[in-house]
N, CA, C and O atoms as CSV, one atom per row, in Angstrom:
chain,resi,resn,atom,element,x,y,z
A,1,MET,N,N,199.135,221.070,17.540
A,1,MET,CA,C,199.966,220.267,18.384
A,1,MET,C,C,199.490,219.579,19.455
A,1,MET,O,O,200.179,218.920,20.234
A,2,LYS,N,N,198.193,219.746,19.499
A,2,LYS,CA,C,197.028,220.006,19.924
A,2,LYS,C,C,196.149,218.590,19.820
A,2,LYS,O,O,195.781,217.772,20.663
A,3,ALA,N,N,195.977,218.715,18.228
A,3,ALA,CA,C,195.913,217.026,18.068
A,3,ALA,C,C,196.013,216.312,17.983
A,3,ALA,O,O,195.203,215.466,17.605
A,4,ALA,N,N,197.240,216.185,18.329
A,4,ALA,CA,C,198.672,214.998,17.954
A,4,ALA,C,C,198.937,214.315,19.923
A,4,ALA,O,O,199.236,213.177,20.284
A,5,LEU,N,N,198.671,215.556,20.771
A,5,LEU,CA,C,198.201,214.998,22.271
A,5,LEU,C,C,197.371,214.529,22.721
A,5,LEU,O,O,197.435,213.763,23.682
A,6,LYS,N,N,196.057,214.980,21.955
A,6,LYS,CA,C,194.474,214.389,21.868
A,6,LYS,C,C,194.850,213.166,21.773
A,6,LYS,O,O,194.405,212.313,22.541
A,7,LEU,N,N,195.978,212.808,20.546
A,7,LEU,CA,C,195.683,211.858,20.054
A,7,LEU,C,C,196.516,209.784,20.517
A,7,LEU,O,O,196.283,208.604,20.257
A,8,VAL,N,N,197.684,210.811,21.458
A,8,VAL,CA,C,199.080,209.960,22.012
A,8,VAL,C,C,197.546,209.732,24.025
A,8,VAL,O,O,197.326,208.736,24.714
A,9,SER,N,N,197.144,210.759,24.101
A,9,SER,CA,C,196.101,210.711,25.046
A,9,SER,C,C,195.340,209.663,25.088
A,9,SER,O,O,195.309,209.052,26.157
A,10,TYR,N,N,194.699,209.275,24.191
A,10,TYR,CA,C,193.190,208.319,24.104
A,10,TYR,C,C,193.825,207.497,23.492
A,10,TYR,O,O,193.052,206.611,23.125
A,11,ALA,N,N,194.938,207.288,23.147
A,11,ALA,CA,C,196.133,205.645,23.382
A,11,ALA,C,C,196.619,205.541,24.824
A,11,ALA,O,O,196.794,204.647,25.652
A,12,GLY,N,N,196.698,206.304,24.778
A,12,GLY,CA,C,197.096,205.961,26.251
A,12,GLY,C,C,195.880,205.447,27.411
A,12,GLY,O,O,195.990,204.480,28.164
A,13,LEU,N,N,194.909,206.226,27.330
A,13,LEU,CA,C,193.223,205.730,27.793
A,13,LEU,C,C,193.051,204.763,27.332
A,13,LEU,O,O,192.911,204.015,28.299
A,14,ALA,N,N,192.919,203.997,26.161
A,14,ALA,CA,C,192.325,202.859,25.521
A,14,ALA,C,C,193.411,201.700,26.070
A,14,ALA,O,O,193.125,200.541,26.369
A,15,LEU,N,N,194.928,202.423,26.127
A,15,LEU,CA,C,196.028,200.972,27.209
A,15,LEU,C,C,195.273,200.571,28.616
A,15,LEU,O,O,195.698,199.582,29.214
A,16,THR,N,N,194.269,201.239,29.109
A,16,THR,CA,C,194.334,200.817,30.873
A,16,THR,C,C,192.723,200.328,30.207
A,16,THR,O,O,191.946,199.589,30.811
A,17,ILE,N,N,192.488,200.883,28.959
A,17,ILE,CA,C,191.351,199.956,29.221
A,17,ILE,C,C,190.963,198.498,28.377
A,17,ILE,O,O,190.383,197.588,28.971
A,18,VAL,N,N,191.362,198.380,26.887
A,18,VAL,CA,C,191.523,197.023,26.469
A,18,VAL,C,C,192.755,196.059,27.115
A,18,VAL,O,O,192.880,194.972,26.550
A,19,PRO,N,N,193.370,196.244,27.860
A,19,PRO,CA,C,193.954,195.236,28.073
A,19,PRO,C,C,193.009,194.388,29.831
A,19,PRO,O,O,193.171,193.294,30.373
A,20,ALA,N,N,192.234,195.395,30.116
A,20,ALA,CA,C,191.352,194.373,31.121
A,20,ALA,C,C,190.366,193.687,30.443
A,20,ALA,O,O,189.664,192.753,30.830
A,21,VAL,N,N,190.395,194.226,29.450
A,21,VAL,CA,C,188.905,193.079,28.651
A,21,VAL,C,C,189.493,192.311,27.785
A,21,VAL,O,O,189.064,191.891,26.711
A,22,LEU,N,N,190.183,192.196,28.138
A,22,LEU,CA,C,191.601,190.659,27.101
A,22,LEU,C,C,191.960,190.104,28.691
A,22,LEU,O,O,191.953,188.901,28.953
A,23,LEU,N,N,192.237,191.039,29.592
A,23,LEU,CA,C,192.538,189.523,30.360
A,23,LEU,C,C,190.951,189.540,31.246
A,23,LEU,O,O,190.989,189.380,32.466
A,24,TYR,N,N,190.238,189.646,30.877
A,24,TYR,CA,C,188.645,189.130,31.691
A,24,TYR,C,C,188.263,188.560,30.356
A,24,TYR,O,O,187.182,189.147,30.332
A,25,HIS,N,N,188.268,188.034,29.463
A,25,HIS,CA,C,188.416,187.205,28.463
A,25,HIS,C,C,189.565,186.251,28.265
A,25,HIS,O,O,189.637,185.684,27.175
A,26,GLY,N,N,190.209,186.077,28.918
A,26,GLY,CA,C,191.817,185.363,29.092
A,26,GLY,C,C,192.599,184.902,27.938
A,26,GLY,O,O,193.311,183.908,27.800
A,27,ARG,N,N,192.200,186.168,26.890
A,27,ARG,CA,C,193.004,186.171,25.903
A,27,ARG,C,C,195.024,187.007,26.390
A,27,ARG,O,O,195.846,187.180,25.491
A,28,ILE,N,N,195.344,187.362,27.926
A,28,ILE,CA,C,196.443,187.937,27.865
A,28,ILE,C,C,196.863,187.386,29.450
A,28,ILE,O,O,195.829,187.051,30.028
A,29,ASP,N,N,197.811,187.240,30.119
A,29,ASP,CA,C,198.117,186.707,31.132
A,29,ASP,C,C,198.573,187.626,31.813
A,29,ASP,O,O,199.155,188.527,31.209
A,30,ASP,N,N,198.466,187.686,33.157
A,30,ASP,CA,C,198.510,188.573,34.470
A,30,ASP,C,C,200.009,189.583,34.028
A,30,ASP,O,O,199.706,190.538,33.313
A,31,ALA,N,N,201.283,189.497,34.308
A,31,ALA,CA,C,201.742,189.852,33.857
A,31,ALA,C,C,202.203,191.226,31.959
A,31,ALA,O,O,203.111,191.982,31.614
A,32,LEU,N,N,201.055,190.804,31.468
A,32,LEU,CA,C,201.072,191.709,30.343
A,32,LEU,C,C,200.520,192.718,30.599
A,32,LEU,O,O,200.709,193.902,30.320
A,33,TYR,N,N,199.515,191.947,31.392
A,33,TYR,CA,C,198.255,193.224,31.929
A,33,TYR,C,C,198.681,193.757,32.762
A,33,TYR,O,O,197.858,194.632,33.032
A,34,ARG,N,N,199.321,193.812,33.277
A,34,ARG,CA,C,199.642,195.080,34.365
A,34,ARG,C,C,201.052,195.647,33.773
A,34,ARG,O,O,201.342,196.633,34.451
A,35,ASN,N,N,202.178,195.380,32.641
A,35,ASN,CA,C,202.281,195.729,31.736
A,35,ASN,C,C,201.954,196.836,30.823
A,35,ASN,O,O,202.804,197.726,30.828
A,36,LEU,N,N,200.945,197.022,30.038
A,36,LEU,CA,C,199.970,197.489,29.739
A,36,LEU,C,C,199.420,198.648,30.186
A,36,LEU,O,O,199.492,199.774,29.694
A,37,MET,N,N,198.617,198.102,31.598
A,37,MET,CA,C,198.105,199.124,32.190
A,37,MET,C,C,199.147,200.693,32.518
A,37,MET,O,O,199.020,201.864,32.161
A,38,VAL,N,N,200.134,199.979,33.342
A,38,VAL,CA,C,201.383,201.026,33.341
A,38,VAL,C,C,201.614,202.211,32.880
A,38,VAL,O,O,201.706,203.378,33.261
A,39,LEU,N,N,201.730,201.132,31.305
A,39,LEU,CA,C,202.253,202.067,29.833
A,39,LEU,C,C,201.173,203.229,29.757
A,39,LEU,O,O,201.325,204.447,29.658
A,40,GLY,N,N,199.949,202.388,29.842
A,40,GLY,CA,C,199.104,203.605,29.340
A,40,GLY,C,C,199.061,205.187,30.368
A,40,GLY,O,O,199.067,206.393,30.121
A,41,MET,N,N,199.017,204.300,31.623
A,41,MET,CA,C,199.351,205.245,32.161
A,41,MET,C,C,199.744,206.361,32.433
A,41,MET,O,O,199.375,207.532,32.525
A,42,LEU,N,N,200.928,205.452,32.584
A,42,LEU,CA,C,201.969,206.333,32.159
A,42,LEU,C,C,201.762,207.834,30.819
A,42,LEU,O,O,201.727,209.064,30.783
A,43,VAL,N,N,201.682,206.692,29.956
A,43,VAL,CA,C,201.188,207.400,28.710
A,43,VAL,C,C,199.861,208.059,28.672
A,43,VAL,O,O,199.692,208.276,27.472
A,44,TRP,N,N,198.877,208.478,29.282
A,44,TRP,CA,C,197.685,209.373,29.737
A,44,TRP,C,C,197.874,210.329,30.679
A,44,TRP,O,O,197.173,211.341,30.694
A,45,PHE,N,N,198.729,210.134,31.458
A,45,PHE,CA,C,198.826,211.269,33.066
A,45,PHE,C,C,200.320,212.155,31.837
A,45,PHE,O,O,200.188,213.372,31.965
A,46,GLY,N,N,201.301,211.885,31.019
A,46,GLY,CA,C,202.247,212.350,31.105
A,46,GLY,C,C,201.660,213.286,29.596
A,46,GLY,O,O,202.409,214.206,29.267
A,47,SER,N,N,200.449,213.083,28.759
A,47,SER,CA,C,200.365,213.589,27.878
A,47,SER,C,C,198.731,214.773,27.854
A,47,SER,O,O,198.708,215.934,27.445
A,48,ALA,N,N,198.009,214.284,28.205
A,48,ALA,CA,C,196.642,214.976,28.348
A,48,ALA,C,C,197.180,216.277,29.604
A,48,ALA,O,O,196.529,217.318,29.520
A,49,ILE,N,N,198.037,216.255,30.456
A,49,ILE,CA,C,198.519,217.333,30.967
A,49,ILE,C,C,198.925,218.753,30.516
A,49,ILE,O,O,199.326,219.798,31.029
A,50,PHE,N,N,198.736,218.450,29.767
A,50,PHE,CA,C,199.107,219.893,28.477
A,50,PHE,C,C,197.926,220.156,27.277
A,50,PHE,O,O,198.095,221.103,26.509
A,51,TRP,N,N,196.877,219.399,27.159
A,51,TRP,CA,C,195.499,219.755,26.327
A,51,TRP,C,C,194.590,220.060,27.742
A,51,TRP,O,O,193.892,221.074,27.729
A,52,ILE,N,N,194.588,219.211,28.944
A,52,ILE,CA,C,193.180,219.224,29.734
A,52,ILE,C,C,193.201,220.484,30.381
A,52,ILE,O,O,192.132,221.063,30.573
A,53,ARG,N,N,194.747,221.207,30.902
A,53,ARG,CA,C,194.151,222.428,31.835
A,53,ARG,C,C,194.018,223.298,31.238
A,53,ARG,O,O,194.285,223.212,30.039
A,54,PRO,N,N,193.542,224.550,31.790
A,54,PRO,CA,C,193.212,225.925,31.376
A,54,PRO,C,C,194.512,226.759,31.008
A,54,PRO,O,O,195.506,226.883,31.724
A,55,ASP,N,N,194.380,227.112,30.195
A,55,ASP,CA,C,195.056,228.085,30.112
A,55,ASP,C,C,195.229,229.701,31.115
A,55,ASP,O,O,194.336,230.441,31.527
A,56,HIS,N,N,195.967,229.758,31.186
A,56,HIS,CA,C,195.900,230.885,32.791
A,56,HIS,C,C,196.547,231.994,32.265
A,56,HIS,O,O,197.474,232.430,32.948
A,57,ALA,N,N,196.230,232.700,30.964
A,57,ALA,CA,C,196.994,233.887,30.577
A,57,ALA,C,C,196.454,235.078,30.839
A,57,ALA,O,O,197.122,236.048,30.480
A,58,GLU,N,N,194.985,235.364,31.592
A,58,GLU,CA,C,194.609,236.219,32.162
A,58,GLU,C,C,195.589,236.362,33.961
A,58,GLU,O,O,195.247,237.125,34.864
A,59,SER,N,N,196.216,235.855,33.985
A,59,SER,CA,C,196.409,236.085,35.252
A,59,SER,C,C,197.911,237.280,35.180
A,59,SER,O,O,198.393,237.729,36.219
């Protein structure tokens, strides 16, 4: 389960990096860039929280 969450998180992170490069090179327009960035942000923050945070089992 943790490996699947990492894969989804990294895909979301890629959605925040790749659109910037594509916009810079003129491959996509501004509206698509913004939509992909928002989607990547939501995927990253929605999935990374479950595997990045430390376990608080000792408390």
